[in-house]
Structures are given as C-alpha cells and as structure tokens.
mmCIF file as gemmi writes it, N, C-alpha and C atoms, coordinates in Angstrom:
data_model
loop_
_atom_site.group_PDB
_atom_site.id
_atom_site.type_symbol
_atom_site.label_atom_id
_atom_site.label_alt_id
_atom_site.label_comp_id
_atom_site.label_asym_id
_atom_site.label_entity_id
_atom_site.label_seq_id
_atom_site.pdbx_PDB_ins_code
_atom_site.Cartn_x
_atom_site.Cartn_y
_atom_site.Cartn_z
_atom_site.occupancy
_atom_site.B_iso_or_equiv
_atom_site.pdbx_formal_charge
_atom_site.auth_seq_id
_atom_site.auth_asym_id
_atom_site.pdbx_PDB_model_num
ATOM 1 N N . MET Axp A 1 ? 84.768 142.489 132.194 1 0 ? 1 A 1
ATOM 2 C CA . MET Axp A 1 ? 84.96 141.135 131.72 1 0 ? 1 A 1
ATOM 3 C C . MET Axp A 1 ? 85.816 141.185 130.459 1 0 ? 1 A 1
ATOM 4 N N . ALA Axp A 2 ? 86.87 140.398 130.433 1 0 ? 2 A 1
ATOM 5 C CA . ALA Axp A 2 ? 87.752 140.343 129.27 1 0 ? 2 A 1
ATOM 6 C C . ALA Axp A 2 ? 87.303 139.229 128.333 1 0 ? 2 A 1
ATOM 7 N N . GLN Axp A 3 ? 87.309 139.529 127.049 1 0 ? 3 A 1
ATOM 8 C CA . GLN Axp A 3 ? 86.964 138.53 126.045 1 0 ? 3 A 1
ATOM 9 C C . GLN Axp A 3 ? 88.005 138.579 124.947 1 0 ? 3 A 1
ATOM 10 N N . HIS Axp A 4 ? 88.3 137.431 124.392 1 0 ? 4 A 1
ATOM 11 C CA . HIS Axp A 4 ? 89.211 137.396 123.243 1 0 ? 4 A 1
ATOM 12 C C . HIS Axp A 4 ? 88.845 136.225 122.364 1 0 ? 4 A 1
ATOM 13 N N . GLY Axp A 5 ? 89.26 136.348 121.106 1 0 ? 5 A 1
ATOM 14 C CA . GLY Axp A 5 ? 89.01 135.262 120.172 1 0 ? 5 A 1
ATOM 15 C C . GLY Axp A 5 ? 90.169 134.294 120.174 1 0 ? 5 A 1
ATOM 16 N N . GLY Axp A 6 ? 90.007 133.163 119.577 1 0 ? 6 A 1
ATOM 17 C CA . GLY Axp A 6 ? 91.08 132.192 119.476 1 0 ? 6 A 1
ATOM 18 C C . GLY Axp A 6 ? 91.163 131.307 120.697 1 0 ? 6 A 1
ATOM 19 N N . GLY Axp A 7 ? 92.058 130.328 120.618 1 0 ? 7 A 1
ATOM 20 C CA . GLY Axp A 7 ? 92.136 129.353 121.686 1 0 ? 7 A 1
ATOM 21 C C . GLY Axp A 7 ? 93.391 129.402 122.516 1 0 ? 7 A 1
ATOM 22 N N . GLY Axp A 8 ? 94.281 130.363 122.279 1 0 ? 8 A 1
ATOM 23 C CA . GLY Axp A 8 ? 95.485 130.384 123.088 1 0 ? 8 A 1
ATOM 24 C C . GLY Axp A 8 ? 96.551 131.275 122.517 1 0 ? 8 A 1
ATOM 25 N N . ASP Axp A 9 ? 97.796 130.968 122.865 1 0 ? 9 A 1
ATOM 26 C CA . ASP Axp A 9 ? 98.911 131.803 122.467 1 0 ? 9 A 1
ATOM 27 C C . ASP Axp A 9 ? 99.636 131.298 121.233 1 0 ? 9 A 1
ATOM 28 N N . ALA Axp A 10 ? 99.053 130.387 120.5 1 0 ? 10 A 1
ATOM 29 C CA . ALA Axp A 10 ? 99.694 129.87 119.294 1 0 ? 10 A 1
ATOM 30 C C . ALA Axp A 10 ? 99.839 130.989 118.263 1 0 ? 10 A 1
ATOM 31 N N . PRO Axp A 11 ? 100.92 130.965 117.466 1 0 ? 11 A 1
ATOM 32 C CA . PRO Axp A 11 ? 101.103 131.992 116.442 1 0 ? 11 A 1
ATOM 33 C C . PRO Axp A 11 ? 99.887 132.068 115.517 1 0 ? 11 A 1
ATOM 34 N N . GLY Axp A 12 ? 99.534 133.284 115.145 1 0 ? 12 A 1
ATOM 35 C CA . GLY Axp A 12 ? 98.414 133.471 114.239 1 0 ? 12 A 1
ATOM 36 C C . GLY Axp A 12 ? 97.061 133.516 114.917 1 0 ? 12 A 1
ATOM 37 N N . GLU Axp A 13 ? 97.024 133.508 116.242 1 0 ? 13 A 1
ATOM 38 C CA . GLU Axp A 13 ? 95.746 133.514 116.954 1 0 ? 13 A 1
ATOM 39 C C . GLU Axp A 13 ? 95.116 134.908 117.019 1 0 ? 13 A 1
ATOM 40 N N . CYS Axp A 14 ? 95.888 135.949 116.721 1 0 ? 14 A 1
ATOM 41 C CA . CYS Axp A 14 ? 95.373 137.318 116.735 1 0 ? 14 A 1
ATOM 42 C C . CYS Axp A 14 ? 94.849 137.727 118.106 1 0 ? 14 A 1
ATOM 43 N N . VAL Axp A 15 ? 95.573 137.381 119.137 1 0 ? 15 A 1
ATOM 44 C CA . VAL Axp A 15 ? 95.196 137.75 120.502 1 0 ? 15 A 1
ATOM 45 C C . VAL Axp A 15 ? 96.158 138.819 121.002 1 0 ? 15 A 1
ATOM 46 N N . PRO Axp A 16 ? 95.65 139.944 121.535 1 0 ? 16 A 1
ATOM 47 C CA . PRO Axp A 16 ? 96.541 140.982 122.068 1 0 ? 16 A 1
ATOM 48 C C . PRO Axp A 16 ? 97.42 140.444 123.201 1 0 ? 16 A 1
ATOM 49 N N . ARG Axp A 17 ? 98.668 140.947 123.264 1 0 ? 17 A 1
ATOM 50 C CA . ARG Axp A 17 ? 99.593 140.591 124.333 1 0 ? 17 A 1
ATOM 51 C C . ARG Axp A 17 ? 99.756 141.82 125.221 1 0 ? 17 A 1
ATOM 52 N N . ILE Axp A 18 ? 99.512 141.662 126.512 1 0 ? 18 A 1
ATOM 53 C CA . ILE Axp A 18 ? 99.524 142.786 127.449 1 0 ? 18 A 1
ATOM 54 C C . ILE Axp A 18 ? 100.714 142.638 128.383 1 0 ? 18 A 1
ATOM 55 N N . GLY Axp A 19 ? 101.534 143.698 128.472 1 0 ? 19 A 1
ATOM 56 C CA . GLY Axp A 19 ? 102.726 143.687 129.311 1 0 ? 19 A 1
ATOM 57 C C . GLY Axp A 19 ? 102.402 143.845 130.787 1 0 ? 19 A 1
ATOM 58 N N . ASN Axp A 20 ? 103.44 144.068 131.572 1 0 ? 20 A 1
ATOM 59 C CA . ASN Axp A 20 ? 103.316 144.238 133.02 1 0 ? 20 A 1
ATOM 60 C C . ASN Axp A 20 ? 102.952 145.684 133.366 1 0 ? 20 A 1
ATOM 61 N N . ASP Axp A 21 ? 102.238 145.869 134.479 1 0 ? 21 A 1
ATOM 62 C CA . ASP Axp A 21 ? 101.883 147.195 135.003 1 0 ? 21 A 1
ATOM 63 C C . ASP Axp A 21 ? 101.127 148.045 133.992 1 0 ? 21 A 1
ATOM 64 N N . VAL Axp A 22 ? 100.246 147.441 133.214 1 0 ? 22 A 1
ATOM 65 C CA . VAL Axp A 22 ? 99.43 148.147 132.231 1 0 ? 22 A 1
ATOM 66 C C . VAL Axp A 22 ? 98.107 148.535 132.872 1 0 ? 22 A 1
ATOM 67 N N . LEU Axp A 23 ? 97.671 149.777 132.657 1 0 ? 23 A 1
ATOM 68 C CA . LEU Axp A 23 ? 96.379 150.23 133.154 1 0 ? 23 A 1
ATOM 69 C C . LEU Axp A 23 ? 95.4 150.231 131.985 1 0 ? 23 A 1
ATOM 70 N N . LEU Axp A 24 ? 94.329 149.435 132.094 1 0 ? 24 A 1
ATOM 71 C CA . LEU Axp A 24 ? 93.295 149.375 131.059 1 0 ? 24 A 1
ATOM 72 C C . LEU Axp A 24 ? 92.082 150.139 131.55 1 0 ? 24 A 1
ATOM 73 N N . GLY Axp A 25 ? 91.743 151.232 130.858 1 0 ? 25 A 1
ATOM 74 C CA . GLY Axp A 25 ? 90.584 152.027 131.234 1 0 ? 25 A 1
ATOM 75 C C . GLY Axp A 25 ? 89.29 151.268 130.996 1 0 ? 25 A 1
ATOM 76 N N . CYS Axp A 26 ? 88.278 151.648 131.746 1 0 ? 26 A 1
ATOM 77 C CA . CYS Axp A 26 ? 86.96 151.013 131.66 1 0 ? 26 A 1
ATOM 78 C C . CYS Axp A 26 ? 86.421 151.08 130.229 1 0 ? 26 A 1
ATOM 79 N N . GLY Axp A 27 ? 85.989 149.95 129.713 1 0 ? 27 A 1
ATOM 80 C CA . GLY Axp A 27 ? 85.356 149.895 128.401 1 0 ? 27 A 1
ATOM 81 C C . GLY Axp A 27 ? 86.304 149.909 127.215 1 0 ? 27 A 1
ATOM 82 N N . CYS Axp A 28 ? 87.621 149.843 127.458 1 0 ? 28 A 1
ATOM 83 C CA . CYS Axp A 28 ? 88.544 149.862 126.315 1 0 ? 28 A 1
ATOM 84 C C . CYS Axp A 28 ? 88.453 148.542 125.552 1 0 ? 28 A 1
ATOM 85 N N . VAL Axp A 29 ? 88.826 148.598 124.268 1 0 ? 29 A 1
ATOM 86 C CA . VAL Axp A 29 ? 88.766 147.431 123.391 1 0 ? 29 A 1
ATOM 87 C C . VAL Axp A 29 ? 90.126 147.28 122.717 1 0 ? 29 A 1
ATOM 88 N N . LEU Axp A 30 ? 90.7 146.075 122.79 1 0 ? 30 A 1
ATOM 89 C CA . LEU Axp A 30 ? 91.972 145.763 122.136 1 0 ? 30 A 1
ATOM 90 C C . LEU Axp A 30 ? 91.684 144.797 121.002 1 0 ? 30 A 1
ATOM 91 N N . LEU Axp A 31 ? 92.007 145.199 119.776 1 0 ? 31 A 1
ATOM 92 C CA . LEU Axp A 31 ? 91.66 144.397 118.605 1 0 ? 31 A 1
ATOM 93 C C . LEU Axp A 31 ? 92.89 143.919 117.851 1 0 ? 31 A 1
ATOM 94 N N . GLY Axp A 32 ? 92.936 142.627 117.59 1 0 ? 32 A 1
ATOM 95 C CA . GLY Axp A 32 ? 93.951 142.067 116.708 1 0 ? 32 A 1
ATOM 96 C C . GLY Axp A 32 ? 95.221 141.626 117.387 1 0 ? 32 A 1
ATOM 97 N N . ASP Axp A 33 ? 96.206 141.327 116.556 1 0 ? 33 A 1
ATOM 98 C CA . ASP Axp A 33 ? 97.497 140.812 116.978 1 0 ? 33 A 1
ATOM 99 C C . ASP Axp A 33 ? 98.403 141.992 117.335 1 0 ? 33 A 1
ATOM 100 N N . ILE Axp A 34 ? 98.181 142.607 118.507 1 0 ? 34 A 1
ATOM 101 C CA . ILE Axp A 34 ? 98.921 143.782 118.931 1 0 ? 34 A 1
ATOM 102 C C . ILE Axp A 34 ? 99.602 143.51 120.261 1 0 ? 34 A 1
ATOM 103 N N . GLU Axp A 35 ? 100.556 144.381 120.608 1 0 ? 35 A 1
ATOM 104 C CA . GLU Axp A 35 ? 101.26 144.266 121.884 1 0 ? 35 A 1
ATOM 105 C C . GLU Axp A 35 ? 101.134 145.572 122.644 1 0 ? 35 A 1
ATOM 106 N N . ILE Axp A 36 ? 100.778 145.465 123.923 1 0 ? 36 A 1
ATOM 107 C CA . ILE Axp A 36 ? 100.694 146.62 124.802 1 0 ? 36 A 1
ATOM 108 C C . ILE Axp A 36 ? 101.919 146.551 125.698 1 0 ? 36 A 1
ATOM 109 N N . GLY Axp A 37 ? 102.814 147.547 125.577 1 0 ? 37 A 1
ATOM 110 C CA . GLY Axp A 37 ? 104.083 147.528 126.293 1 0 ? 37 A 1
ATOM 111 C C . GLY Axp A 37 ? 103.936 147.73 127.789 1 0 ? 37 A 1
ATOM 112 N N . ASP Axp A 38 ? 104.976 147.368 128.524 1 0 ? 38 A 1
ATOM 113 C CA . ASP Axp A 38 ? 104.999 147.514 129.974 1 0 ? 38 A 1
ATOM 114 C C . ASP Axp A 38 ? 104.729 148.97 130.378 1 0 ? 38 A 1
ATOM 115 N N . GLY Axp A 39 ? 103.881 149.152 131.378 1 0 ? 39 A 1
ATOM 116 C CA . GLY Axp A 39 ? 103.609 150.473 131.918 1 0 ? 39 A 1
ATOM 117 C C . GLY Axp A 39 ? 102.739 151.368 131.051 1 0 ? 39 A 1
ATOM 118 N N . ALA Axp A 40 ? 102.148 150.821 129.998 1 0 ? 40 A 1
ATOM 119 C CA . ALA Axp A 40 ? 101.276 151.622 129.131 1 0 ? 40 A 1
ATOM 120 C C . ALA Axp A 40 ? 99.947 151.907 129.835 1 0 ? 40 A 1
ATOM 121 N N . VAL Axp A 41 ? 99.285 152.976 129.388 1 0 ? 41 A 1
ATOM 122 C CA . VAL Axp A 41 ? 97.971 153.338 129.909 1 0 ? 41 A 1
ATOM 123 C C . VAL Axp A 41 ? 97.017 153.443 128.729 1 0 ? 41 A 1
ATOM 124 N N . ILE Axp A 42 ? 95.893 152.716 128.813 1 0 ? 42 A 1
ATOM 125 C CA . ILE Axp A 42 ? 94.874 152.741 127.766 1 0 ? 42 A 1
ATOM 126 C C . ILE Axp A 42 ? 93.677 153.502 128.33 1 0 ? 42 A 1
ATOM 127 N N . GLY Axp A 43 ? 93.268 154.567 127.667 1 0 ? 43 A 1
ATOM 128 C CA . GLY Axp A 43 ? 92.17 155.401 128.156 1 0 ? 43 A 1
ATOM 129 C C . GLY Axp A 43 ? 90.827 154.684 128.111 1 0 ? 43 A 1
ATOM 130 N N . ALA Axp A 44 ? 89.899 155.182 128.922 1 0 ? 44 A 1
ATOM 131 C CA . ALA Axp A 44 ? 88.55 154.628 128.959 1 0 ? 44 A 1
ATOM 132 C C . ALA Axp A 44 ? 87.902 154.717 127.583 1 0 ? 44 A 1
ATOM 133 N N . ASN Axp A 45 ? 87.249 153.65 127.177 1 0 ? 45 A 1
ATOM 134 C CA . ASN Axp A 45 ? 86.525 153.544 125.901 1 0 ? 45 A 1
ATOM 135 C C . ASN Axp A 45 ? 87.403 153.656 124.663 1 0 ? 45 A 1
ATOM 136 N N . ALA Axp A 46 ? 88.713 153.571 124.813 1 0 ? 46 A 1
ATOM 137 C CA . ALA Axp A 46 ? 89.618 153.617 123.662 1 0 ? 46 A 1
ATOM 138 C C . ALA Axp A 46 ? 89.478 152.334 122.848 1 0 ? 46 A 1
ATOM 139 N N . VAL Axp A 47 ? 89.646 152.446 121.531 1 0 ? 47 A 1
ATOM 140 C CA . VAL Axp A 47 ? 89.657 151.285 120.644 1 0 ? 47 A 1
ATOM 141 C C . VAL Axp A 47 ? 91.067 151.188 120.073 1 0 ? 47 A 1
ATOM 142 N N . VAL Axp A 48 ? 91.826 150.206 120.573 1 0 ? 48 A 1
ATOM 143 C CA . VAL Axp A 48 ? 93.245 150.07 120.225 1 0 ? 48 A 1
ATOM 144 C C . VAL Axp A 48 ? 93.393 149.056 119.101 1 0 ? 48 A 1
ATOM 145 N N . THR Axp A 49 ? 93.921 149.505 117.958 1 0 ? 49 A 1
ATOM 146 C CA . THR Axp A 49 ? 94.09 148.645 116.794 1 0 ? 49 A 1
ATOM 147 C C . THR Axp A 49 ? 95.563 148.467 116.413 1 0 ? 49 A 1
ATOM 148 N N . ARG Axp A 50 ? 96.464 149.202 117.098 1 0 ? 50 A 1
ATOM 149 C CA . ARG Axp A 50 ? 97.897 149.102 116.831 1 0 ? 50 A 1
ATOM 150 C C . ARG Axp A 50 ? 98.639 148.931 118.144 1 0 ? 50 A 1
ATOM 151 N N . SER Axp A 51 ? 99.836 148.388 118.079 1 0 ? 51 A 1
ATOM 152 C CA . SER Axp A 51 ? 100.639 148.175 119.284 1 0 ? 51 A 1
ATOM 153 C C . SER Axp A 51 ? 100.932 149.501 119.983 1 0 ? 51 A 1
ATOM 154 N N . VAL Axp A 52 ? 101.057 149.434 121.314 1 0 ? 52 A 1
ATOM 155 C CA . VAL Axp A 52 ? 101.33 150.615 122.131 1 0 ? 52 A 1
ATOM 156 C C . VAL Axp A 52 ? 102.708 150.436 122.758 1 0 ? 52 A 1
ATOM 157 N N . PRO Axp A 53 ? 103.63 151.4 122.552 1 0 ? 53 A 1
ATOM 158 C CA . PRO Axp A 53 ? 104.964 151.271 123.138 1 0 ? 53 A 1
ATOM 159 C C . PRO Axp A 53 ? 104.922 151.328 124.663 1 0 ? 53 A 1
ATOM 160 N N . ALA Axp A 54 ? 105.931 150.75 125.287 1 0 ? 54 A 1
ATOM 161 C CA . ALA Axp A 54 ? 106.037 150.781 126.748 1 0 ? 54 A 1
ATOM 162 C C . ALA Axp A 54 ? 106.076 152.223 127.241 1 0 ? 54 A 1
ATOM 163 N N . GLY Axp A 55 ? 105.343 152.487 128.319 1 0 ? 55 A 1
ATOM 164 C CA . GLY Axp A 55 ? 105.369 153.798 128.951 1 0 ? 55 A 1
ATOM 165 C C . GLY Axp A 55 ? 104.53 154.865 128.286 1 0 ? 55 A 1
ATOM 166 N N . CYS Axp A 56 ? 103.74 154.516 127.28 1 0 ? 56 A 1
ATOM 167 C CA . CYS Axp A 56 ? 102.933 155.504 126.57 1 0 ? 56 A 1
ATOM 168 C C . CYS Axp A 56 ? 101.461 155.415 126.975 1 0 ? 56 A 1
ATOM 169 N N . THR Axp A 57 ? 100.761 156.535 126.805 1 0 ? 57 A 1
ATOM 170 C CA . THR Axp A 57 ? 99.332 156.621 127.074 1 0 ? 57 A 1
ATOM 171 C C . THR Axp A 57 ? 98.612 156.814 125.747 1 0 ? 57 A 1
ATOM 172 N N . VAL Axp A 58 ? 97.543 156.031 125.524 1 0 ? 58 A 1
ATOM 173 C CA . VAL Axp A 58 ? 96.734 156.186 124.319 1 0 ? 58 A 1
ATOM 174 C C . VAL Axp A 58 ? 95.281 156.432 124.703 1 0 ? 58 A 1
ATOM 175 N N . ALA Axp A 59 ? 94.574 157.139 123.828 1 0 ? 59 A 1
ATOM 176 C CA . ALA Axp A 59 ? 93.156 157.42 124.056 1 0 ? 59 A 1
ATOM 177 C C . ALA Axp A 59 ? 92.485 157.675 122.715 1 0 ? 59 A 1
ATOM 178 N N . GLY Axp A 60 ? 91.177 157.521 122.676 1 0 ? 60 A 1
ATOM 179 C CA . GLY Axp A 60 ? 90.395 157.854 121.492 1 0 ? 60 A 1
ATOM 180 C C . GLY Axp A 60 ? 89.936 156.658 120.697 1 0 ? 60 A 1
ATOM 181 N N . VAL Axp A 61 ? 89.177 156.98 119.64 1 0 ? 61 A 1
ATOM 182 C CA . VAL Axp A 61 ? 88.651 155.979 118.723 1 0 ? 61 A 1
ATOM 183 C C . VAL Axp A 61 ? 88.971 156.459 117.308 1 0 ? 61 A 1
ATOM 184 N N . PRO Axp A 62 ? 89.916 155.849 116.625 1 0 ? 62 A 1
ATOM 185 C CA . PRO Axp A 62 ? 90.85 154.833 117.111 1 0 ? 62 A 1
ATOM 186 C C . PRO Axp A 62 ? 91.874 155.453 118.057 1 0 ? 62 A 1
ATOM 187 N N . ALA Axp A 63 ? 92.473 154.632 118.899 1 0 ? 63 A 1
ATOM 188 C CA . ALA Axp A 63 ? 93.418 155.117 119.91 1 0 ? 63 A 1
ATOM 189 C C . ALA Axp A 63 ? 94.667 155.708 119.261 1 0 ? 63 A 1
ATOM 190 N N . LYS Axp A 64 ? 95.096 156.848 119.816 1 0 ? 64 A 1
ATOM 191 C CA . LYS Axp A 64 ? 96.324 157.512 119.376 1 0 ? 64 A 1
ATOM 192 C C . LYS Axp A 64 ? 97.156 157.823 120.602 1 0 ? 64 A 1
ATOM 193 N N . ILE Axp A 65 ? 98.472 157.88 120.414 1 0 ? 65 A 1
ATOM 194 C CA . ILE Axp A 65 ? 99.36 158.209 121.524 1 0 ? 65 A 1
ATOM 195 C C . ILE Axp A 65 ? 99.14 159.669 121.898 1 0 ? 65 A 1
ATOM 196 N N . VAL Axp A 66 ? 98.867 159.9 123.19 1 0 ? 66 A 1
ATOM 197 C CA . VAL Axp A 66 ? 98.686 161.268 123.671 1 0 ? 66 A 1
ATOM 198 C C . VAL Axp A 66 ? 99.844 161.714 124.546 1 0 ? 66 A 1
ATOM 199 N N . ARG Axp A 67 ? 100.607 160.747 125.075 1 0 ? 67 A 1
ATOM 200 C CA . ARG Axp A 67 ? 101.742 161.091 125.925 1 0 ? 67 A 1
ATOM 201 C C . ARG Axp A 67 ? 102.634 159.875 126.104 1 0 ? 67 A 1
ATOM 202 N N . CYS Axp A 68 ? 103.927 160.132 126.246 1 0 ? 68 A 1
ATOM 203 C CA . CYS Axp A 68 ? 104.878 159.075 126.583 1 0 ? 68 A 1
ATOM 204 C C . CYS Axp A 68 ? 105.773 159.564 127.703 1 0 ? 68 A 1
ATOM 205 N N . ARG Axp A 69 ? 106.072 158.66 128.624 1 0 ? 69 A 1
ATOM 206 C CA . ARG Axp A 69 ? 106.983 159.013 129.705 1 0 ? 69 A 1
ATOM 207 C C . ARG Axp A 69 ? 108.357 159.299 129.145 1 0 ? 69 A 1
ATOM 208 N N . GLU Axp A 70 ? 109.108 160.145 129.845 1 0 ? 70 A 1
ATOM 209 C CA . GLU Axp A 70 ? 110.453 160.454 129.422 1 0 ? 70 A 1
ATOM 210 C C . GLU Axp A 70 ? 111.281 159.188 129.35 1 0 ? 70 A 1
ATOM 211 N N . GLY Axp A 71 ? 111.966 159.011 128.257 1 0 ? 71 A 1
ATOM 212 C CA . GLY Axp A 71 ? 112.786 157.823 128.065 1 0 ? 71 A 1
ATOM 213 C C . GLY Axp A 71 ? 112.084 156.699 127.317 1 0 ? 71 A 1
ATOM 214 N N . ALA Axp A 72 ? 110.755 156.822 127.109 1 0 ? 72 A 1
ATOM 215 C CA . ALA Axp A 72 ? 110.035 155.791 126.365 1 0 ? 72 A 1
ATOM 216 C C . ALA Axp A 72 ? 110.364 155.921 124.879 1 0 ? 72 A 1
ATOM 217 N N . SER Axp A 73 ? 110.596 154.801 124.211 1 0 ? 73 A 1
ATOM 218 C CA . SER Axp A 73 ? 110.925 154.845 122.796 1 0 ? 73 A 1
ATOM 219 C C . SER Axp A 73 ? 109.68 154.594 121.959 1 0 ? 73 A 1
ATOM 220 N N . VAL Axp A 74 ? 109.35 155.554 121.119 1 0 ? 74 A 1
ATOM 221 C CA . VAL Axp A 74 ? 108.21 155.43 120.213 1 0 ? 74 A 1
ATOM 222 C C . VAL Axp A 74 ? 108.745 155.093 118.852 1 0 ? 74 A 1
ATOM 223 N N . GLY Axp A 75 ? 108.387 153.903 118.348 1 0 ? 75 A 1
ATOM 224 C CA . GLY Axp A 75 ? 108.945 153.439 117.092 1 0 ? 75 A 1
ATOM 225 C C . GLY Axp A 75 ? 108.058 153.697 116.002 1 0 ? 75 A 1
C-alpha cells in the first residue's frame, strides 16, 4: 500500500516523483521532495531520502547507490 503526505502535485507538497519503469522493492520508503529516475531500482526495505538518478540501483538505510547501468549519469 502506497501512502504519501500532502494533497497533490502542487509545488512544496514534498511528495516523491517516480519515473517510468521503476522497480520498488517490498517495504521501501520514499521520504520528502525527491525524484526517482526512469528505470531505477529501489531495494527491499530501503529508506530513500535523496533523489535517485535514472538507471541506478539503491539499497540500505539510508539508501545509497550500489550500481548504475552503463551510460547512466550520476550527478
């Protein structure tokens, strides 16, 4: 079950934005005004507090990048 705070997509709502083809592992938590890039993978039970670049995999508490697909830009 997905839960989020705020009432919509208005600026300042602090709701995570999730791209296309994103895999969210069981029990992961996305906190704050962050963006999950297209094709990203979020590990099970990860706590994501920062944006995740497209094509990257994150895991852990707090979540850290563990791998990025070739050609993915990590800023």
